N, C-alpha and C positions, 0 to 999 in steps of 0.2 A: 463606424456606426455599430450600435448594439442591436443584434437581431437573433432570432432562433436559428440554431444550426446543430447538426448532429455531433455527438461526442462518442468516441470509441474507447472503451476501457481495455487497455492493452493487456492487463492481467487476466481478463476474462476471455479475450479473443484467442481463438485457436488457429486462426488463419484458414478456416475451412472454405471460405469463399462463397458461402450461401447468400451473403448480402449483396454480392456484385450484381446479379441479374435484377435485384430489387431496386436498383438505382438507375432509372432511365437517363439521368444526366451524365453518367460515367464519372461520378465524383469519387468512387471508391476503387482502390486497387490493392492487391496483395503485394506487400513489399516487406522483404526480410521476414516472411512467415506471419505477418500480421496485416489485418485490414487497415488501410490508411485513407484518410480524407486527403486527396491529392491537391485540392485547392478549395478555399472558401468560395471562390467565384462560381464553382460548379454545384454547390449544395444549396438547394432551395429551402431546406429546413422543414419540408412537409412530412418527412419521416416514413416514406414508403418502405425503407429498408429495415425498420425496427423489428417488425414481426418475423423477418426472415432469419434473424440471428438465433441459432439454437442455444447460445450461451447467455443471451440477454446482455451482450456487451455494448449495444448501441442504444443511446438515449438522446433526448433533445435537451439542449441547454441554451440559455440566453447569454451571449457574450459579445465582446467586440470582434467583429469580423468584417472582411471586405464584402461589399454588396454583391448579391447574386447577379451574374451577368448572362442573360439569356442569349445574347448574340454569340458570345464565346462558347457557350454550351452547344448551341446549334452548329457552329463551325466544327466543333469536335464530333458531334453526332453524325453530321453529314458524311464524314469519312467512314463511319461504321455501317452505312447502308440503309436501305428503305425500311427494314423491320425495326431498327433502332429508332429511326425518325418517327415512325408511326407510334411506337410505344411511348416515346417522350411526349408527343403531341396529345396522345390520349391521357397521359398522366396529368398534363396541365389542364386539359379540358374537364377531367373528372374532379379536379380540385377547384374548378371555377376560376382559374387564374387567367382572366380575360386579357389583361394587359400583356402578360408574358406570352400568351398564345398569339396575340397580334404581332409581337416582336418576332416570334419564331416563324410565323407565316411570311413576314417581311424578308427574313433571311432566305427562306426557300425561294421567294420571288426573285431576290437579287441573284441567286445562284441558278435560276431557271429550272428549279426542281418542282415537279407537280405535287400538289397536296395529296397525301396517301388516301386511297379509297376508304371510306368510312369515317374520315375526319372532316368535320365541317367547320365553317368559320364561327367566330365568337357570337354571332347573332343567334346561334342555336347551341350555346356552350353547355346547356344543361342536358342535352340529349345523351342517352347512354351509348357507350362504345364498348367493343368486345374485348379490349385489353387495357392494361394499365392498373394503377392502384385504385381500388374502390373505396378507400377509407373516407374520403371527403366528398364523394359524388353526391350532388344535390338530387333529392328524390322527394316525391310527395305521394302518400298513399291515401286511398279513399277511407272514409269513416268505417270502422269495424262495428258490426252490430253487437250489442250486448244483451245478455239475458236480464229481464226485468228483476229477477230474484237476486242479481249480483250488483245492483246499483249502490247499495249501502254496505260496503265491505269494510270491516274493521282492519286497521293497520296491524301488521304482524311485527312491527318494529319493537324490540324489547329494550333498547338502549339508546344512549346519546353520549358522546358523538359517534359518528360512523366513519368519517374520513380517516384513512390510515395514518396520516401525519398526526392526527389529534388523539387517536385512541391510545389507551394504556394497555399493554398486554397483560398487566397484572389486575385489571379490573375484574371484579367478581363474576360478571356475566360471561367471561371467556373461560373460566376455570372448568376444565373437563367438558367443554361444550362442543357441539358440532358447529363449525364456523364456516360462513360463506364469505369469500373474498370476491367481490363483484366489480367489474369495470363500470365506470360511472353511467354509461349509456344503456346498460342492459335493462335496468328497471323501467326505462321509458319505451324500449322496444318490445318487451315481453308483458303482455296484458295481465297475466296472473302471477307476476313475479313474487308478490307477497305470499300468496298461498303455496306456490310451488317451491320457493327457495328460502323464505324467511321464517316460516312458521316453526316455532320451537328452536330457532337457531340464533347464534350471535353473528353480527354482521360487521364487515369492514369494506369500504369502497376506495377505489384508486383509479387513476388514469395513467397507463404506462407510457403514453405519448407526451402528455402535457405537464404532468407533475414533476417538480424538481426535487432533488435530494433523495433519489430513489434508493441509495445505499441504506438509508434509514428504514425503508420498507423491508429490506432483507433482514435487517437486525430485529425488527419487530415481529416478523413472521417466525423467525427462529425462536424468539422469546415466547411466542404463543405455543409453539410445539414443545419446547423444553421446560419452560417455567409455568405456563398456564396449563400445560398437559392437555391440550385440546384433544377431542376424540377423533374428529375427521375434519378435513379441509376441502371445501368445494369451491373451485374457481370458475366463475361465470364470466365469459368474455363475449364480445361481438365477433362476427366473422371477418372483420376488416383486419388486414395484416398487422398493423401496429398494436393491436390488442394482445397479440401473442406474447408481448413482453411481460405481461402479468403472470403468465404461466412460468416463464423463465425465472422470474423473481422468486416464485414459490418453490420451484425446483432447487434453486440455489440455496434457499433457506433450509429446505429439507435435507440437502446433502451435507450441510454444515451442522445439522442438529444431532443430538445424542439419541433422541427418540425417533421411532418410525411411526408415522401416522398415514392412514389411507388418504390419498388425494384424488379427487375427481375433477375432470375438466368438462365443462359444459359450454358449447358454442351456440350462440343465439344469432339467428339471421336478422338482417336489417328490416325484414317485414314481420318479425315477431315469432318466427318458428324456431324450434329446437333442431339444430342441424347435426349436432354431435354430442354424445354424453358417454364418457368412458373414464374408468379408473386408470391413473397413470403412475 
């Protein structure tokens, strides 16, 4: 079957092992100095490990792969102890994987292992839990009050297109510009995104988890630095782990470029607050 599954770029991987704790299913191991996917059966394709890699070596691709097998994953996880069991169940719950969570609970029942404290059944699968990957956790926020004076706000978008696959680094609006590279979700989470980040700047957007062909992104960012001679690059990402891949793409492009440009990282919380803002 063809499905989403992780891909590890061996040329980028340094074997640091930072991705291992980010995979609750135990699908990753360091073998011969490189991170390896030990079995397609163990990878659920949700990408919790992506943001953990400091080299940006892990991406999601769609390819022919064996179906993910929750029963075999649980049999492996049970051997690793209660903390690993709890982390895996929390991971499934936060991604709203009700079917897989039911299968995992069944394996626990068959092995007469109690459900870990804090993990509930799928009837309450959207409840927050204290551990696991927050990237796909279902949440709903109350309406935010707005100032009457800000209801009719003009767009600060100065260009089209904006998706990184579609933009040309040689477009005139990038030349010598302050550029914002934003993860897709940030503009929806941050209420004043246009005024805070887009005013007077050129824009490109991308998703480090779902977009394919990300090697093109690195080449385009390098071209923005060397050919368009941009002035600064601001990377705006969400707090979820997989979003960190966008920072790694930018760092890789900067390392391969002839010019040096100031790069700022901004992390946006899922409730719309700025969590971190620093030059890197």
